[in-house]
N, C-alpha and C positions, 0 to 999 in steps of 0.2 A: 701212460693217458689213454682213457677210454675215447675212442671217436665214436660220435652218432651225428645223423641228420635231422633237420628242423621236423621232417615227418614222424621220427620217431618220439621227439621230444614232446610234439603235441599229442599223438597218440597216446604217450604215457601220462600227461598231465588230464588228457580227458578222463581215462580209466582212474587215476588218483583224486579225482576230484567229484565222482560219482557224476559223470555228464553222460558218457557212452554208455555206463550200465547203473541206471540210480540205485540206491543203495537200500539196505532192506532194514539197516540200523534207526535208531531214535533219532529224534532232531538234533540232540546232544551230539552224536556221530557223527551227523554231516558237518556240523559247525564246529567241531575239534578238528575234523581234518583239513577243512578251511580256514583254522586258525582264525577264526571269527568272520562274522558275517558284518557288513555296513548297516548301521542301524539309524541312520540320519534319517531316512525314509523308512517308516516300518514295513509298508508294504513291500519295499525293496528286500528286505530281510526275510520275509515270508516266500517271496517268490524264488529268493538264492535257493532256501532249503526245500520248497515244493517242487521244484523242478529237478531235484536230485535223488529224490525219496522215491522208493517202490510204493509207497503208500501214503500218499500225500495228504495232509488234513489242513483244514482251515485253523487258521491262527497257532500254529505248531509252534513258533518262534514265541509269541506271546505268553502260552501256557507254560513252555519252559521256563521264562523269565518270573512268571508268577510263583511256579514250584521251587525256585530257584536253582534250578538244574543250569540255567546260565544267568550271567550277571550282564547288565548293560552299562557302559560306562565310556567315558573317551577314553581313547587307545590310538591305535596305529594313524600316525599323522595327524592327532588331533581332532579327531571324528569319533563320533559314537559307535561302537562296535558290540555286539552282541557276543559272548566267549563262555566258553566253558572256564569255571574258576580257576582251576590250576593254571591254565594257560594265559590265562587274564592275569593272574597276578604276579608272572612272570614277566609277561609283555610289560605291564607297568612298571618294574623295576627299570628293564632295560630304556623305554622312552624316558622316564624321570631322571637314569643317569648323566642325559644330555644335558640338565640342570639348565633350559632355556628360559626358565624366569629370571636367571640371574643375568643375562646379557643385558647391555645399557639399550640394545634396539627394542627388546620388550620391556624393561622399565618405561623406555620413553612411552610407549605407544598406550601401555597398560595401566601406568601411573603406581604401579605398586615395587615396593624393593625386596630385596630376597629377606629381608628380616621383617616384614609386613606378609610376606606370602608363608614364612614359618609361623607365624602369630595366628595365620587365619589358620592352618594345620591346625593346631591347638583348639581355637576355639570353635571350629566348626565340629571337631571330634567330639567336643565336650557337648555341642548345642544337640548333635543327631546322635548320642547316646540313647539307646531304646527306644527312638522316636524316628518317624517318616514324615518329613516336611514338604511343604511345596516349595516352589523358588521364593515364593514373595515371602511364606513363614520362615524360610532360612534366612533371606536378607534382612527382614526385619530383625531378628534374633541376632546375624551378626553387628548392625548398624548400631544396636543398641550397645556393645562394646565399646569403650574408646577407643580412636583411633583408626576408624575405618569409614570414616563418613564421606569421604572423597571417593570412595570405590562403589558408589551406593548404583551408579550407572552402569559400571562394568558389572558388578554382582546379577543385576537383571537383564542383562543382555543374553537374548536366547542362544547366543554363541558361545556363551560360557567359558570364556578364556582366561579369565581370573579362577575360576572353579577348576579349569583343565590341571593345574599342578598340585591339586588338592586329590584330584583322582588319582593322578599317576604316582601320589605317595600313599594311596590306600585310605584316604581319611573320608572318601564318598564316595557312592555310585547310585545310578538310577533307580528309585524305588517302583514300587506298582504305580501305575498311572492313578488318579483320583479323578475320574472323569474326563475331562480333557486337559488336566493340567499335569505337568510333568511333577514328580515328587523326588526328593532323593533320600538315601539313608545311608548309614554305616555300614559297609562289609559285612564289618565283624559280626554285627545284629542281623544284616539281610540274608547273607549268602552262607548256608551251610557248611560247617567244615573251613570255613575261609582262615587261613594260617597268616594271612599277613604280606605284605610286599616285600620277598627275599632279595637277598646279596646279587647285585647284576650279573656276577659272576659266575654265580651258582645256578642263575636263572638263565644265562645266555644258552646253553644246549639245549633245552627244551624248547624254547622258543626257535632257535635256527633247526634243530631238526626239524620241527614241525613244518617249520616254512619250506624247506628244502624236500621235505615230502609230501608237496601238494604243487611246489612251482620250480622246482629244481631244474636243469642245473640252472646255478645262480650265484653270482659273485656278489663278496662282502658289501660292494657299493648297492647293488639291487637289493638285497634283503634292507639296508639302513634306509634307503628312499622308501620302501614298504613301510618300514618301522614308523622310521622319524622325520622324514624329508629330507636324509642327510644331515641329521644334528647330532649325532652321535661321534665324536671324533674318530678320524679313520683307523688310527693306530689301535684304538680299543676295539672296533669292530673285527679288525683282522687278525687281531690278538683272539678274540672269541672262537673264530672259524679255525685258526690253527690249534687251539687246545683241543678240539675235537680230533684230531689225529685220525687215526684209520676208520674213524667212524663216517668218514666222509672221501668220497673219491673224485679226482679233478677230471673233470669231462670236457672234450673238445667239441664243439656243436659248429660244423661249417667254418673253423677259422676262428670262432668265439669260445673263451674258456669260462669254466664255471665250476662249481661244485654241487653233489648229491649226495644223499645218504647213501654208503657201500652198499646197504642192505637191497637197493633198487636198483642197482648197477645192471642186472642180469637183466629185469624188467625191463628198462629202459631199452638196452640194446636189442630186446624182442619186440618191441612194440610195434603195431602197425594199425593205420588210419583204415574205417570201414567205409569212406565215404559217404556218412552219415551228413547232414545237416542239422544243426543244433542252435536252438534259439534260447538264448539267456536272458535275464530280466535287466533293468538299470543298475548301476553301483555292484553289478556283479565281480565277486572275488576272482574270475577267469582272468580279469585285464588289470583288476587292483592288485593282484598279486606281483606279478611281473611289471607293474607300469604300463600307462598307457604312451610312454615314449619309448615302449621296446619294438624297435621297428621288424622284428624278425616276425611279430605276431600281428602288428599293425603297419601297415606302411604310413610313412611322416604327412604323406599328401592326404590321408584321410583322419588325421588323428582328430581334427577340429570337429568332426562329425561325431565322434564316439565322447571325447570329452569336452563338452559345452559350457557356453556361458555359467557363471554362478556355480560354477564345480559340479554341475549335472553332467552325470555318465550315462550314457544313450543304454537301450536295450542291445544285444549283440545277437547278430546272425553268424555263425561258424560255420564255414567250409574248409574241410581238411585243418581244423584246429586254429585256422587264423581266421581273424575277423574281416568280414567279406561284404558286412553291409549291417544295417541297424533296422529295427522295427517300433511300430507303435501299435496299441490299439484303439482302433475308433469304431464305435459299438460293437457289432458281431464280424466285424474283420480287422485282422492281422494286416498290416499295412507295411509291406515290406521296403525298404530302398538299398537296394546293391550299390557297391562302389564303381564296379566296372559293368559295363555294356555286355549284352552278349545274350547267350539263349537262357531263358527262363528255366531253371531247374524246379518246373512244377512238382513234380512227382515227390522228389524228394523235400522240396520245402511244404508241400502239404502234410506230408507225414510228419516233420519237426511240429507243424502249428498243430496239429492232431494230440501229439505229445504235451506241450505247451497247454492246449486247453484240456487236458484230463488232469494236469499238475494244478492247475488254479483252478480247476470245477468249472469250466466256462467251455461244455462242450458246443459243437455246431458252428465254429469260428470259422469262416471262411479266410482266406488267402487271397492279397491283392499286391500285386507290383507297381508301386508308384512310378507313372510315365517320366520319362528323361533319366 
C-alpha cells in the first residue's frame, strides 16, 4: 500500500482540477476533468469553469450547452449538472441502477408507482421525439394521456422529482432555454453522438476512473455519496471498484484508506503545495466531489458555514487545499470571512482576488476581511 499525507493529496487535487494551474483546453475539457459541474445555478457553473481556464470567456458553459458539447440534466445526487455526453450517459446509468423510484418511501412522497414511471418514460420519449418543449408544454402533453392526472403538481414542480427518473433512463434532458423558460428535449435528438444509457457494469469503470482522477484517493462509499447519496447497494459499488483490478491502487492517507488510479500514484507521491490561496465559487466541485462531510478538507465545526440552508454551498477560500473560509462579492469588493482568527494573509489573498477578478471579467475588485 502507498502512504502519503494530506498535503500531497490536496496539492494533487488542486493540480488535477486546474486550480493551481488553470487549463488551456476547452470548456468541455475542464468539465470532463471535474466529471461535470453543478448547474442548478447557471452562474455557479460558469464560475467553476472560468476560474480554471487560462482563457476564460463569458457564458462558456452556456455556449457549450447550445452547441451540444455539453448536456444539462439531472445527474449526481439528483441535482442538475452540465456534463460531457459520454460521461453523462455513464453516470446516469449508475444513478438509475439504484431504482430509487421503486422504493415505497419515494412512491409515498411523489405518488407515482414504478409502473407509472415506466409509462412516463414511454410517453415522454414519444412526446419529445424531434421536439423541444417548455415544462408547461411537456406537462400538458403528458396530462393529455390517460392515467397521469394526479401527477400534474409534481410534473410542474421546479424540483423535477418525477422527471428525474426519466432523465436517469435517458428519456429527457434540458434543451436550449426559451427566454427565461426551461425546455426539455430528447438527448437522442439534442446531443450529437448520443448512444443511449449503457449497462451499469459497462459504465462503472469510466465514471469511477474519472472520479478518482479528480477527487482520489477515495473510498467506494465516498464515490457513491457523490454519485447518489449512497443509494446504490454497497456490495454493488464495491464490486465495481474490485472489477477495476490493477487500474487502481490502494493508498493510505494518514490512517484513512482510499483508492486512486494507478497511473497517478507517482504524481500523488511527488505533489507539493505552493502556499497560494485560491478562491472558488459557490457549488464548486472541489468540495462537492469529496462531500462537505470530509473532515480532512473541511473541519466539522465549520461545515454549516459552507453547506448552508436550502442546499446552498458557499464560495470557498482554500489555504493549503483546505477550506479555510468563505467569501462573497459586495459591489466592487470581495468580502472574505476566514474561519480562524489570526494574521490577515493580505498579500496572498489579494493575489487570489486578482486571479478571480480576471477570470470573471471584473477587474479592480478590492478585498476586505469581515470583522470578527
